[in-house]
N, C-alpha and C positions, 0 to 999 in steps of 0.2 A: 560522625565520620566512621565509615565502615570500610576498612582496608581489604576485606575479603571480596568486595564487589569492584575493586579497582584493578587496573592493569597498567603496565609500564608503557609510556608513550615514546620511548627512545627506540627508533627504528634499528639501531645498531645493537640493541640489547637482545639476548636470547629469550628474554621474558616478554618481548614486545607483543601486546595483545592477549596475554595469558592472564586470566583472573582466577581467584580462589585457589592459589597454590602456595600461599604463605610468604611470597617474596615481596609483598607490599606492606609497609608499616607506616604509622603516622609520624611525620617529621615535625609538625608544629600545629597544634590545635588553634593557636591564636591567629596564625597566618593561613590556616586551612590548606596545609600542604602535606603531600605524601612523599615517601622515599622508597626507591627500589633497591633491595639488598643485592641484586645481581650486578647492576651497573653504577650504583651509588648516586644516581641522578634523582633530583627532586622535581615535583610538578604540582601545580595547583589542583585543588579539588574540583574546579570548574573546567579543567582541561578536557577538550573533546566534547563539550556541551555548548548549547546556545548562549550560556551565561559567560563564556570565557572572555576576559578582558572587558567587562562591562562596568561602566562607572555610574550607571543609573541604578536605583533600587530594583531588586529582583521582583518585588511585588508589582512594580510598575510595568516591567517587561511582561509578566504573566497576564496582567490586565489588558494591555494593549494587544497582545497576541490573541487572547480570547475574543476580544472585540473584532479583530480581523477575521478570525475563523468563523464568526457568525454573521459576517456581512456588513459590519459597520464601516461607513466610508472613512478613508484616512483624513479627509478634511474635518470631519466631526471629531476625530481623536485629537487632531492638532488644536482645535478650538477648545476642547475640554481639558486637556492636560498641558497645553502650552509647549508642546514639543515641535521640533522642526520636521517638516514634511519629509525631508531626506532621511531623517532618523527612522521614521515610520516605515519607509520602503526598505531601508537597510535591515531593520528587524524582521520584516516580512520575508526577505530573501534568506536571512540567516535561519529563521524558524522553518522555512520550506526545505532547506538543505538538511536540517536536523530531522525533520519528519521523513524525508526520503531515506536517510540512513537507517532510521528506526524501522521503516517499512521493509527495507531490504534485509534487515537483520532478523525480524520477527515473522513477518507475513511471508516473505519469500525464502524462508528457511526450509520449506518442504514439509511443514507440519499440518497443512490444511487438507482435509478430505474433500475432493472435488466430485460432485455428483451432477449438478447442472450449472453451467456457466452461461451468462448472457453478456454480449458485447455490442457496443454501438459507438457512433461517432457524433461529435458536435461540431458544427460550423461556427467559427468564432471570428468576429470582425476585430481587426487590430488596425492601428494607425498605418496606413500605406498598404493594406492588403487583407488577406484572409488566411487563417490557420485552422487546422483540424485537431480536435482533442478526442482521442479514442480512449475508452475505459471499459473495464470488465467487472462483473459482479458474480459472486457465488450465491445462488438462490437460497439454499438451505439455511445459511447463516447470515445472509445479507451483507457479507464481507466484501468490501471494495478491494479488488485484487491488483489495482494499479492503473496507471494511465500514461499516455504518450501524447506529446504535442509536437506536431510537424507541419510543414508548409503544405504538403501535398497529401491527398487522400489516395494513397497507392499501396502496393504490396509491402513496401518498407514499413509503413505505419502499422499495418495489420500484423506483420511478422514480429515486430518489436513488442507489440502488445501481447501476442500469444506466447512469446518466449517468457515474458514476465508471468503470465498465467501458469505456464508449465513449471516454472520455478517455485510456485507457491505450494505444490503438493502433488500427491499421487492420486490415482483413481483406478477403480475396477470397471465401472461403467460410467462414462462421462457423456453428457448431452450438451453440445455447444449450440446455443440459439443465437442467431444473428439476423441482420436485415438482408436485403437482396444483393449486397455487394459481392461480386464474384471472387474477390481476393481471399475471403475467409476460408472456403473449402480447400483451395489450393495451398494456402499457407498453413492450414491446420494439418494437412498431410505431411508437410515438410517438417513442422515443428514437433509434432507428437509422434512421428515415426521413429523407429529404432533401426540402426544399421545392422545388417546380417553379416557377421564376421565369418568369412570362409577361409581366410589365410592366403587368398590369391591376390595378385597384383591388380590394382585398379580400385575405382570407387565402389564401395559395397552397396548392395541393393537395400532399399528402405522397406521395412515391414511395418504396416499399420497395426496398432494395438487392436485387439478384438473388441474391447469395450467402448471404443470411440464412435460417437454418432454426431453428425452435424445436420442441423435443421435450420431452415430460413423462414422468416415471416416476411412475405412480400406484400407491401401495401399498394393499393390501387387508389389513384387520385382522380378527382374531377373538380375543376374550378378551385384548385388549391385546397381541397378538402379530402380527407380519407373516406372512401366509400366502401372499402372492403379490405380484408387481410387474407392472403392465401398462404397456408403453411405447407411446406414440402420438405422431404428428407432428401438430402443431396449426397451424403457420405455414409455408407454402410447402414445397417439396421433396417428394420421394417417399421411400418406405421404402428403396429401393435407394440413393439419394443419402445418406440419413442413415447407413445401414450402412457405406457406403464411407468417410464422414468418420469414423465411430467406429473403423474398422479402421486408418485412416491416423493418427489421433491417439493411440490407445491401443496400437497395435502387436499386436493380437490378432485372429485370424480369428473368434473366438467372441464378440466384443464386442457388447453390447446396450445399449439406452438405460438409463442409470443415473446416479446422483448419488453414487457410491461415493467419488470423489476428494475432493469437498468435504466429505462426511461424515467422512472420515478426518482432514481438516484441522480440522474442528470437534472431533473427539476430542482433537487436540493442544491446541486452545484450552481445552477443559474441563480437561485435565490441568495446564495452566499458570496458569489463572485460577480461583481458588477460587469466586467467585460463579457460575461457569458450571456447576458440578457439579449433578447432578440432585437429590441429597438432601444439602444442606449447611446448616450453621449460620453460614456466613461470607457472608451476603448483603450485597451492596453497598448502602451508605446513599445514595449519590449517583450519578447517571448519569455524571457527569464522571469519577469514579474508574473505572467500568467501561469507558468509552470510551478513557481513557488507557491502561489495561491492554491493551485490544484492539489499539491502534496499536503499543504497545511489543512485544507478543508477535508480532504479524503482521509487523512490519518486521524484527525479529530472525530470524524464520523465513525471510524472503526473502533476507537478506544475510549472516546469521551462521551458519546451520545447514546442514550438508551433508545432502543427501537421497540415500538409498541407491539409489533407482531412477533417479537422474540420473547416476550415476558412469559413466565410460567406461573401457574396457579399455586398459591401458598396452601399450607395445611389448614389455615383458618383458626388456629388456636388462639388462646388469650395472649394478647400482646404481640402477635405476629402480623406481618403485613399480608394483605389479601393477594397481592401480586409480587412476584420476584422479578424485578427489572433486570434486563441483560443488554449489553452492548454487542455488536457484531463480533468483536474479538472474543468476548466471553462465550458466545454461541459456537464459535469455531474452535474453542479450547485453547486459545493462545494466551489467555490471562485469566485470573480468578477474581478480578475486581475492576471497577470502573476507574479509569485513569483521569487525572486532571490535566489541564494544559501545562501546568507547572511540571508535572512528572514527565511529560513529553519533552520539555525543554532541557531538563536536568539529567535525562537518561544518557549515560555514557555508552555509546555503541562501540564494542571492541573491534578493532580492525582485523583483517585476515592476516595471520602470521606469514611472513615471506618465506620462500624456500631458500634454505641456506646450504652452503657447501661446507665440507670438512667434518671433523669429528664433533659430535654433540657433547656438551658438558655432562658431568656425572649426575648432577641434580636433575637435569632434563630427562636423562634416561631412566632415573628412578621414578620420576613423576609419570612418565609414559608407561612404565611397568606397573605402577600402582593403579593407574586408570584401567 
């Protein structure tokens, strides 16, 4: 038990969501409980994690979630462990919510350097209709930047996706590669533009950043087969600047405008989520199940899976490995080790401290002054 990594869960407490400030102490090692010295409230060590109020062994939860993250059918898990099918789906929803909070806390904290981003959509059959799953990927680190599930493939879907990409980090020169959907250039101008504050009444004019470039890879079909791909620059930048950014981010002199990296990630999602298969009888009944599976697989891909194209050559000394394996989160500088699925489930995501009125306590002023 490490009280320095814990925070108070009482929303009325001034220490709500604040960790590593010395106000959390161990209340009971036997019962695995902490106590906040500011409000005198106690809370469980599993509060705010996927293990909270679980009566099953934690090792069983980690095993089942690992199988779900790698595409094992729930019916096989039921037959192997003797669990109820509703329990499996409840654990999937719970782990999906946990992975989404973790993604928003670490990936969308603004620490990712964006150089080239690829975005694409998937058409998914569900019971009673069709939904669209849009996702984005950072090419240099192969980091999954997030996804959105909506009923329609319109500007709302694209804007929500690009807002999540914009929250992931900053950029000096960003190349956004997409397919031929017309909503991408228009929504990119609205999301990445900054308002020009003049002090006058009215809506400010939007200024597009200098380093933003949007390129599209338009596929030509004949008899339901791709016969050619046409690349074009639609927002700012010249073909020479786009080619220079492609060579810098992909490491190949023959790089062209493409969406191959995000399509390869979509193939991984299709292999691990049964409802995403093109011809399947395992269609999702609810959108929440599909969204939870997307967050679980995407977060496990970022933090728990080694990517072969990201490995580094070792020194080759005695007793050393030939290759140094890395996950996309390691390549992006978000973590220093490969996470396990159990770490994803037990990570306590601190909430955003609410804005309070009135005079602050003395200890809070001293902590802010020391920081």
